[in-house]
C-alpha positions in Angstrom: 131.5 77.8 103.3 130.1 79.7 100.3 127.8 82.5 101.2 124.3 82.5 99.5 122.4 85.6 98.4 120.0 85.4 101.4 122.6 84.9 104.1 122.3 87.4 106.9 118.9 88.7 105.7 115.8 88.5 107.9 113.3 87.8 105.1 110.0 89.7 105.6 107.0 88.4 103.6 104.7 91.3 103.0 101.5 89.6 101.8 100.0 86.5 103.5 96.5 85.6 104.6 94.8 84.3 107.7 92.1 81.6 107.3 89.8 82.8 110.0 88.8 80.1 112.6 85.1 79.6 112.7 85.0 80.9 116.3 87.1 84.1 115.7 84.1 86.4 116.3 81.7 84.2 118.4 84.4 83.4 121.0 85.0 87.2 121.6 81.5 88.5 122.1 78.7 87.9 124.7 76.4 85.0 124.0 73.6 87.4 123.1 75.6 88.6 120.1 76.9 85.3 118.7 74.2 85.1 116.0 74.9 88.6 115.0 78.7 88.5 114.4 80.2 86.4 111.6 79.7 82.6 112.2 79.5 79.6 110.0 76.3 77.8 109.0 75.5 75.2 106.3 73.4 76.5 103.4 72.4 74.1 100.6 75.1 71.8 101.6 77.9 74.4 101.7 79.5 76.1 104.7 78.9 79.9 104.6 79.8 82.8 106.8 76.7 84.7 107.9 76.1 87.7 110.1 73.1 89.4 111.7 71.5 86.0 111.9 71.0 85.4 108.2 73.1 87.8 106.0 75.4 85.7 103.8 78.8 87.4 103.6 80.7 84.7 101.8 82.0 81.1 101.5 83.6 79.5 104.5 86.3 77.8 102.4 89.7 78.6 104.0 91.3 79.9 100.7 94.3 77.7 101.4 96.1 75.3 99.1 98.3 73.7 101.7 97.1 70.3 102.7 97.2 69.0 106.3 100.3 67.0 105.4 102.1 70.2 104.2 101.9 69.4 100.5 100.5 71.9 98.0 97.3 71.4 96.0 97.8 72.2 92.3 94.6 72.9 90.5 91.2 74.1 91.9 90.1 71.2 94.1 90.8 73.4 97.2 87.5 75.2 96.3 85.8 72.2 98.0 87.9 72.3 101.2 86.7 73.2 104.7 89.1 74.6 107.3 89.5 71.0 108.6 91.1 70.1 105.3 93.9 72.6 105.4 97.2 72.9 107.3 97.0 74.5 110.7 99.5 77.1 109.6 96.6 78.8 107.8 94.9 79.7 111.0 97.0 78.9 114.1 100.0 80.9 115.4 102.3 78.2 116.5 101.9 76.2 113.3 102.3 79.4 111.2 105.6 80.2 112.9 106.9 76.6 112.4 105.9 76.9 108.7 107.7 80.2 108.5 110.8 78.6 109.9 110.6 75.9 107.4 110.2 78.5 104.6 113.1 80.6 105.9 110.9 83.6 106.7 111.4 85.9 109.7 108.2 87.9 109.7 104.9 88.2 107.8 102.4 90.9 107.1 98.9 89.3 107.3 95.6 90.2 105.5 92.0 89.0 106.0 89.8 86.7 104.0 86.3 86.8 105.5 85.9 90.6 105.6 87.2 90.9 102.0 90.6 92.2 101.1 89.4 95.7 101.7 86.8 95.0 104.4 84.1 95.4 101.8 82.1 92.3 102.8 80.9 93.8 106.1 79.1 96.5 104.0 76.5 93.8 103.4 75.5 94.1 107.1 72.9 96.9 107.3 73.4 97.6 111.0 76.3 100.1 111.1 77.1 99.5 114.8 77.2 95.8 114.1 79.6 96.4 111.2 81.9 98.3 113.5 81.7 95.5 116.1 82.7 93.0 113.4 85.7 95.1 112.3 86.9 95.9 115.9 86.5 92.2 117.0 88.6 91.1 114.1 91.3 93.7 114.9 91.3 92.6 118.5 91.8 89.0 117.4 94.6 89.9 115.0 96.4 91.9 117.7 96.3 88.7 119.8 97.9 86.9 116.9 100.6 89.6 116.7 101.3 89.3 120.4 101.4 85.5 120.4 103.8 85.5 117.5 106.5 87.3 119.5 107.0 90.0 116.9 106.9 87.9 113.8 103.3 88.2 112.6 101.8 91.6 111.9 98.2 91.6 110.7 96.9 94.8 109.1 93.9 96.3 110.8 90.5 96.5 109.1 89.3 100.1 108.5 85.5 100.7 109.1 85.6 102.9 106.0 81.8 103.3 105.8 82.1 105.9 108.6 85.0 108.2 108.2 84.9 109.4 111.8 84.8 105.8 113.0 87.7 104.9 110.7 89.8 107.7 112.2 89.0 106.5 115.7 89.8 102.9 114.8 93.2 103.8 113.3 94.0 105.6 116.6 92.8 102.7 118.7 94.8 100.0 116.8 97.9 102.2 116.6 97.8 102.6 120.4 97.5 98.8 120.7 100.6 98.4 118.6 99.3 97.3 115.2 101.5 98.5 112.3 99.1 99.4 109.4 95.6 99.3 108.0 93.9 97.8 105.0 91.0 99.5 103.4 88.9 99.8 100.2 89.9 102.1 97.4 86.3 102.6 96.4 84.0 103.9 99.2 82.2 105.9 96.5 80.7 102.6 95.2 78.3 102.8 98.1 77.5 106.5 97.8 80.3 107.8 100.1 82.9 110.5 99.2 85.7 109.1 97.1 89.2 109.1 98.5 90.2 112.3 96.6 87.6 114.4 98.4 88.5 116.5 101.5 86.1 114.4 103.7 88.9 111.9 103.9 91.6 114.3 105.0 91.2 113.4 108.7 91.9 109.7 107.8 95.0 110.5 105.7 96.2 112.8 108.5 95.9 110.3 111.3 97.6 107.6 109.2 100.4 110.1 108.5 100.8 111.2 112.1 100.8 107.7 113.5 103.0 106.1 110.9 100.2 103.7 109.8 100.7 102.7 106.1 97.5 102.4 104.1 97.5 99.1 102.2 95.4 98.5 99.1 95.2 94.8 98.4 93.9 93.7 95.0 90.2 92.8 95.0 89.5 95.2 97.8 86.1 96.3 96.5 83.2 95.2 94.3 84.8 97.3 91.6 88.1 95.6 92.0 86.6 92.2 92.1 84.8 92.9 88.8 88.2 92.6 87.1 88.1 88.9 88.3 84.4 88.3 87.5 83.9 90.2 84.3 87.3 89.8 82.5 86.8 86.2 81.2 84.8 85.6 78.1 81.5 83.8 78.9 82.4 80.6 77.0 85.5 79.9 79.0 85.2 77.1 81.5 86.0 77.2 85.3 89.8 76.9 85.2 90.1 79.2 82.2 87.9 81.8 83.9 90.0 81.6 87.1 93.2 82.0 85.1 92.0 85.0 83.1 90.2 86.6 86.1 93.2 86.2 88.3 95.5 87.9 85.8 93.2 90.9 85.4 92.6 91.1 89.2 96.4 91.5 89.7 96.4 94.4 87.3 93.4 96.2 88.9 95.6 98.1 91.3 97.0 100.2 88.4 93.6 101.9 88.5 94.0 102.5 92.2 97.4 104.0 92.0 96.5 106.2 89.1 93.6 107.7 91.0 95.6 108.0 94.2 98.5 109.9 92.6 96.5 112.0 90.2 94.1 113.0 93.0 96.9 114.8 94.8 96.5 112.8 98.1 100.2 112.0 98.3 101.0 115.6 97.4 98.9 116.9 100.3 100.0 114.2 102.8 103.7 113.7 102.0 104.3 111.6 105.2 101.6 109.1 104.3 102.7 105.8 102.9 100.7 103.5 100.6 101.2 99.9 99.5 99.9 98.1 96.4 99.6 94.6 97.6 99.7 91.4 95.5 99.8 93.3 92.3 103.4 92.5 91.2 105.9 94.9 89.8 106.5 94.0 86.2 104.0 96.5 84.9 105.4 99.5 86.9 108.1 100.7 84.6 105.7 101.2 81.8 103.0 102.5 84.1 105.2 105.2 85.7 106.6 106.3 82.4 103.2 106.5 80.8 101.7 108.4 83.8 104.5 111.0 83.6 104.1 111.3 79.8 100.3 111.5 79.9 100.4 114.3 82.5 103.0 116.2 80.6 100.9 116.0 77.4 97.4 116.5 78.8 97.7 118.2 82.2 101.0 120.0 82.5 101.4 121.6 85.9 98.7 119.5 87.5 101.1 118.3 90.3 104.3 119.9 91.7 106.2 116.7 90.8 106.0 114.0 88.3 103.7 111.1 89.2 106.7 108.8 89.3 108.3 111.0 91.8 105.3 110.8 94.1 105.4 107.0 93.7 109.1 106.8 94.6 108.5 109.0 97.7 105.5 107.3 99.1 104.3 104.1 97.4 105.4 100.5 97.7 104.6 97.4 95.6 105.1 93.7 96.3 106.3 90.8 94.1 106.4 87.1 94.4 106.7 84.8 91.3 108.4 87.3 89.0 111.9 86.8 87.7 112.5 89.2 84.9 111.6 92.5 86.6 113.5 91.9 89.9 116.6 90.8 87.9 116.6 93.5 85.2 114.3 96.4 86.0 114.6 97.0 89.7 116.3 100.3 89.2 113.5 101.5 86.9 111.1 101.3 89.7 113.3 102.1 92.7 114.7 99.4 95.0 113.4 101.4 98.0 109.8 100.9 96.7 109.7 97.2 96.3 109.0 94.4 98.9 108.8 90.6 98.7 105.7 88.5 99.4 104.6 84.8 99.1 100.8 85.2 99.2 100.8 82.2 101.6 98.6 80.1 101.7 96.6 81.2 98.6 96.4 79.5 95.3 99.4 81.0 93.6 101.6 81.3 96.7 105.3 80.7 96.6 105.2 77.4 98.5 107.0 75.2 99.3 110.0 76.3 97.1 109.9 80.0 97.7 113.5 80.2 98.9 114.8 78.3 95.9 113.0 80.7 93.6 114.1 83.8 95.5 117.8 82.7 95.5 117.6 82.5 91.8 115.9 85.8 91.4 118.1 88.0 93.6 121.5 86.3 93.1 122.5 89.0 90.5 121.5 91.9 92.7 124.0 93.6 94.9 123.9 93.0 98.6 122.5 96.5 99.5 119.6 96.0 97.1 118.9 92.5 98.3 118.7 93.7 101.9 116.5 96.7 101.1 114.0 94.7 99.0 113.8 91.6 101.2 114.2 93.1 104.6 114.8 96.8 105.2 111.9 98.4 103.2 109.3 96.3 105.1 111.1 96.6 108.5 111.1 100.4 108.2 107.6 100.7 106.8 105.9 98.5 109.3 108.3 99.2 112.2 109.4 95.6 112.6 112.3 95.2 115.0 115.1 93.0 113.6 117.2 90.6 115.6 120.6 92.1 116.5 
């Protein structure tokens, strides 16, 4: 029998999302707090997540394009869906594992929806203790998902970044529980906190380094990041045109995050800390790394002890899904040890249902060592995922 390019590889999908069930928070707190934590109500005919009784924190649409029958919605009609309209794999462990088996995926890294991709939506809650309760309750629920999955689903824990001391404590707590990484905002300064370059954050970088908890920066993880989606389209464009242009610019927004991160010297000061640029693709990275090196050489020689590209290759990872050209031809320009695969399941541009067909075509020209590293080993090592023997 002919061996395919994915044979023998335990495929790890490093960017998926969880469509939070409407009782995720209310089922885990006392009755007296159920109107305070996120719950779903109808406002002007639309289902919305609210907290602290009446603070609107976002739409309750599940952000899934997979119908209950398993087919994929093409277009934007999924904007009108409720959680009852989407496949159970968006929010239920057993159904997700069955879908992963169907897709040929061994394990998945999981990110939130309701809290925002950087936990920025809870900032709308003015009660800081309630914010922390919301984040901790989500993390507890996601640890339950991890446990129920039998070592196949690994949600990233929310960081309560509005309180650096609380953020450090929560990293310690979820690490002790057995979670494998955190997701946070790149822009705490947008709400008058120190930015991530300032020494105030050193305890956070230190605890993440010491406990081996990679810091994940998902696109759209702050109001600044989401502005790339909201402000990029020209005003005259219609809904589908705006979504298309906004989505393209949102994917590129992490170039700003990585530039600030590397130039700030955070990776230089915390060489054991690992960072991930999530759902941002990789095709732009060869130009970006070359330009960053050149710009520093021309305008700030000696700013860092190494080239920016060298810090990237030592400590930063990026994920790809739909791309063909870069994985085929420019993998070496980035570094095969810095690249991981994702599907973005079950979001609008996810690789579903033909992800394996696409992936076979993309990686068929790569050598076996590179295929294993990009599709399995990088993620297994970074997130400490045990592989079957």
